[in-house]
C-alpha positions as CSV (number, residue, x, y, z in Angstrom):
1,M,83.1,53.6,85.6
2,T,83.8,49.9,85.9
3,A,82.8,47.4,83.3
4,A,80.4,45.7,85.8
5,L,78.7,49.0,86.6
6,T,78.5,49.9,82.9
7,S,76.8,46.5,82.2
8,A,74.5,46.8,85.1
9,L,73.3,50.2,84.1
10,A,73.3,49.7,80.3
11,D,69.6,49.1,79.9
12,R,68.4,52.2,81.8
13,S,67.6,54.2,78.7
14,S,65.2,51.6,77.3
15,A,63.8,50.2,80.6
16,P,60.1,50.6,81.3
17,S,61.2,52.4,84.5
18,P,57.9,52.9,86.3
19,R,56.9,49.3,86.0
20,R,60.3,48.0,87.1
21,I,60.4,50.4,90.0
22,A,56.9,49.4,91.1
23,D,57.7,45.7,90.9
24,F,61.0,46.2,92.8
25,A,59.3,48.3,95.5
26,G,56.6,45.7,95.9
27,A,59.2,43.1,96.9
28,A,60.4,45.2,99.8
29,S,60.9,44.0,103.4
30,F,61.0,46.4,106.3
31,E,63.0,46.7,109.5
32,V,61.5,48.1,112.7
33,T,62.5,48.3,116.4
34,R,59.1,48.9,118.0
35,L,55.5,49.3,116.7
36,A,53.6,52.6,116.8
37,P,49.9,53.2,116.4
38,G,49.0,52.9,112.7
39,D,51.9,50.7,111.7
40,L,49.9,47.5,111.3
41,D,47.2,49.3,109.3
42,A,49.8,50.8,107.0
43,L,51.3,47.3,106.4
44,R,47.9,45.8,105.8
45,A,47.3,48.3,103.0
46,L,50.3,47.0,101.0
47,P,49.6,44.8,98.0
48,A,51.5,41.9,99.6
49,R,52.4,40.9,103.1
50,P,56.1,41.8,103.6
51,R,58.5,40.2,105.9
52,I,59.2,42.5,108.9
53,Y,62.7,42.3,110.4
54,V,62.8,43.2,114.1
55,S,66.0,44.7,115.4
56,A,67.7,43.8,118.6
57,V,68.7,46.8,120.6
58,L,71.7,46.4,123.0
59,T,70.3,48.7,125.6
60,R,66.8,47.4,125.7
61,P,65.3,44.3,127.3
62,V,65.0,41.3,124.9
63,Q,61.4,41.0,125.9
64,E,60.7,44.2,123.9
65,Q,61.7,42.3,120.7
66,L,59.6,39.4,121.7
67,D,56.6,41.6,122.2
68,V,57.0,43.1,118.7
69,V,57.5,39.7,117.2
70,T,54.3,38.4,118.9
71,A,52.3,41.4,117.7
72,L,53.4,41.0,114.1
73,A,52.7,37.3,114.0
74,A,49.3,37.8,115.6
75,A,48.5,40.3,112.8
76,G,49.4,37.9,110.1
77,F,52.9,39.1,109.2
78,E,56.1,37.2,109.2
79,P,58.5,38.6,111.7
80,V,62.2,38.0,111.1
81,P,64.0,38.9,114.4
82,H,67.6,39.9,114.6
83,L,69.6,37.5,116.7
84,A,72.5,39.5,118.1
85,V,74.6,36.6,119.5
86,R,77.1,38.6,121.6
87,G,74.2,39.7,123.9
88,F,73.4,36.2,125.3
89,T,75.0,35.4,128.6
90,S,74.9,31.6,128.1
91,V,73.8,28.8,125.8
92,D,70.8,28.3,128.0
93,A,69.8,32.0,127.6
94,L,70.0,31.7,123.8
95,D,68.1,28.4,123.9
96,A,65.3,30.0,125.9
97,H,65.1,33.0,123.6
98,L,64.9,30.7,120.5
99,A,62.1,28.7,122.3
100,H,60.1,31.9,122.8
101,L,60.6,32.9,119.1
102,S,59.5,29.4,118.0
103,Q,56.3,29.8,120.0
104,S,55.5,32.8,117.9
105,G,56.0,30.8,114.7
106,V,59.4,32.3,113.8
107,H,61.2,30.3,111.1
108,R,63.7,32.9,109.8
109,L,66.3,35.0,111.7
110,L,68.9,37.6,110.9
111,V,71.9,36.3,112.7
112,I,74.5,38.9,113.6
113,A,77.3,39.4,116.1
114,G,75.8,42.6,117.5
115,D,77.3,45.9,118.4
116,R,78.5,44.8,121.9
117,A,82.3,45.4,122.1
118,A,82.8,42.4,124.5
119,P,80.5,39.4,124.4
120,A,78.2,38.9,127.4
121,G,78.7,35.2,127.2
122,P,80.2,32.4,125.1
123,F,79.3,33.7,121.6
124,H,81.7,36.0,119.8
125,A,80.5,35.7,116.2
126,A,77.4,34.8,114.2
127,I,79.0,31.7,112.7
128,E,79.3,30.0,116.1
129,V,75.5,30.0,116.4
130,I,75.0,29.1,112.8
131,E,77.2,26.0,113.4
132,S,75.7,25.1,116.8
133,G,72.6,23.3,115.6
134,L,70.4,25.3,118.0
135,L,68.7,27.2,115.3
136,Q,67.4,24.1,113.5
137,A,66.4,22.6,116.9
138,H,63.9,25.4,117.2
139,G,62.5,25.2,113.7
140,I,64.6,27.8,112.0
141,V,64.9,27.0,108.3
142,E,66.5,30.1,106.9
143,I,68.8,32.8,108.1
144,G,69.9,36.2,107.0
145,I,73.5,37.3,107.3
146,A,75.0,40.8,107.1
147,G,76.5,42.4,104.0
148,Y,78.5,45.7,103.9
149,P,78.6,47.4,100.4
150,D,80.4,50.4,102.0
151,G,82.7,48.3,104.2
152,H,82.9,48.1,107.9
153,P,84.8,50.4,110.2
154,R,86.4,47.5,112.1
155,A,87.1,45.0,109.3
156,T,89.0,45.0,106.0
157,T,87.4,43.9,102.8
158,E,89.3,40.7,103.0
159,D,88.0,40.0,106.5
160,L,84.5,40.7,105.4
161,D,84.9,38.4,102.4
162,R,86.2,35.5,104.5
163,A,83.5,36.0,107.1
164,L,80.7,36.0,104.5
165,A,82.1,32.9,102.8
166,A,82.4,31.1,106.1
167,K,78.8,31.8,107.1
168,L,77.5,30.8,103.7
169,E,79.4,27.5,104.0
170,A,78.3,26.9,107.5
171,A,74.7,27.5,106.6
172,A,74.9,25.1,103.6
173,Q,76.6,22.4,105.8
174,T,73.9,22.7,108.5
175,G,70.9,22.7,106.1
176,L,69.9,26.3,106.5
177,A,68.8,28.5,103.5
178,V,70.5,31.8,103.6
179,H,70.1,35.3,102.2
180,I,72.1,38.5,102.7
181,V,70.8,41.7,104.2
182,T,73.0,44.8,103.7
183,Q,73.7,47.8,105.8
184,W,71.8,50.8,104.5
185,G,73.6,53.2,102.2
186,F,73.2,56.2,99.9
187,S,75.2,55.2,96.7
188,A,73.5,52.9,94.2
189,R,76.8,52.8,92.3
190,S,78.7,51.3,95.2
191,I,75.9,48.9,96.0
192,I,75.8,47.7,92.3
193,V,79.5,47.2,92.2
194,W,79.4,45.3,95.5
195,I,76.7,43.0,94.3
196,Q,78.4,42.4,91.0
197,R,81.5,41.5,92.9
198,L,79.6,39.0,95.0
199,R,78.2,37.4,91.8
200,D,81.7,37.2,90.4
201,L,82.8,35.4,93.5
202,G,80.1,32.8,92.9
203,V,77.7,34.1,95.6
204,E,74.1,33.7,94.2
205,S,72.2,34.2,97.4
206,R,69.3,36.7,97.5
207,V,70.5,40.1,98.6
208,R,68.1,42.4,100.5
209,I,69.5,45.9,99.9
210,G,69.3,48.3,102.9
211,L,67.7,51.6,102.2
212,A,66.9,54.4,104.6
213,G,63.1,54.8,104.5
214,P,61.3,58.2,104.6
215,V,62.9,60.3,107.4
216,T,63.7,63.9,108.2
217,L,67.1,65.2,107.5
218,A,67.9,65.4,111.2
219,G,66.8,61.9,111.8
220,L,68.9,60.7,108.8
221,I,72.0,62.3,110.2
222,R,71.3,60.9,113.7
223,Y,70.9,57.3,112.4
224,A,73.9,57.6,110.1
225,R,76.1,58.5,113.1
226,I,74.6,55.6,115.2
227,C,75.0,53.1,112.4
228,G,78.5,54.2,111.3
229,V,77.5,54.9,107.7
230,S,80.5,56.4,106.1
231,A,79.0,58.7,103.5
232,S,78.6,62.4,104.2
233,V,74.9,62.7,105.0
234,Q,75.1,66.5,105.0
235,G,76.7,66.5,101.5
236,L,74.2,64.1,100.2
237,A,71.3,66.1,101.6
238,R,72.5,69.1,99.5
239,D,72.3,66.9,96.4
240,A,69.0,67.6,94.6
241,G,68.8,63.9,93.9
242,L,68.3,63.2,97.6
243,A,65.7,65.8,98.4
244,R,62.5,63.9,97.6
245,Q,59.7,65.0,99.8
246,L,56.8,63.0,101.1
247,F,55.2,64.5,104.2
248,G,58.4,66.5,104.6
249,M,60.7,63.5,104.6
250,I,63.7,62.5,102.5
251,T,63.1,59.3,100.5
252,P,65.4,56.7,99.0
253,D,64.1,57.0,95.4
254,H,67.5,58.1,94.0
255,V,69.0,54.8,95.2
256,L,66.1,52.5,94.6
257,R,65.5,53.6,90.9
258,P,69.0,52.6,89.6
259,L,68.8,49.3,91.5
260,A,65.5,48.5,90.0
261,E,66.7,49.3,86.5
262,A,70.1,47.6,86.8
263,S,70.6,44.4,84.9
264,D,72.5,41.2,85.9
265,L,72.3,41.7,89.7
266,G,70.6,38.3,90.3
267,D,68.1,37.9,93.1
268,V,67.8,41.3,94.8
269,A,65.1,43.2,96.7
270,P,64.8,46.3,98.8
271,H,65.1,46.2,102.6
272,I,63.7,49.5,104.1
273,F,64.9,50.7,107.5
274,S,62.0,52.5,109.0
275,F,63.9,55.4,110.6
276,G,61.0,57.8,110.1
277,G,58.4,55.3,111.2
278,L,57.2,52.1,109.8
279,A,53.9,53.5,108.7
280,A,55.6,56.2,106.6
281,A,58.0,53.6,105.1
282,A,55.1,51.3,104.2
283,R,53.0,54.2,102.7
284,W,56.0,55.3,100.5
285,A,56.8,51.8,99.3
286,G,53.1,51.0,98.8
287,A,52.7,54.1,96.6
288,A,55.7,53.1,94.6
289,A,54.5,49.5,94.3
290,A,51.1,50.8,93.1
291,G,52.8,52.7,90.3
292,H,52.0,56.2,91.6
293,I,55.4,57.3,90.2
294,T,56.7,60.4,88.5
295,L,60.2,60.0,87.1
296,D,62.7,62.8,87.1
297,A,66.4,63.1,86.3
298,D,67.8,61.2,89.2
299,G,65.0,59.3,90.9
300,F,61.2,59.7,91.2
301,S,58.5,61.0,93.4
302,V,55.4,59.3,94.5
303,A,51.9,60.3,95.4
304,P,49.9,58.6,98.1
305,P,47.8,55.7,96.6
């Protein structure tokens, strides 16, 4: 075990775990692609209004994202759309999309390159849009940028470090606040080591830590393959620490608990990918935030509030 990890986990035995877990869960943001019946009601039942990140799907019309953003804003939530820059065919197309988002009151974006192998237009990387001035022209005051605790299949650690540093610098130079949103993962240890490494490099930005929300095992495996998560989902599913059941779904308690209890991570919060549905994710996080927690050896279980 590394010294950083030992330090981060040193206070677990004396931590008031249920309270720390509840406070940590209460700071969660969520990620969704589309809204289903009951989603908004489940979000309204949370103790605080969370930010809702709205993904950009390469194969779907951009209007679908706009519709979700509009619905969330109308319901009183803050939508944070993904801006997948490789998908825009021109500067004008990006400008028009930003104008539509501005009309819905969007002030924060998650700026990513996107999964498109070849750009549809002039933008190859997120930093090109961060440096362009277009975001500020449409009222954007803060951006999220991507982080990869488990690495990236098409980039080395050094490449990822350089890209992250460049985007942080570009945001600072152009007057944008910035936070980091990570890919979802299964290992609290690797996440803690990665965050400690960021802090050692002088990166103090808030980190929203990606967690897979309540989902069936089949759904978890499917999304892991789509997202390129490197861990063996099948192996993790056999681990008793993963098999927390809420309405027949696997939950991320075995990852969230050590993150909540870790010391010296700086400004961190959970970011829950709603693979099993936004309502299920909101209910699970809401139960944890309300303190309906029973601890066990590796994680915890929750009861509906």
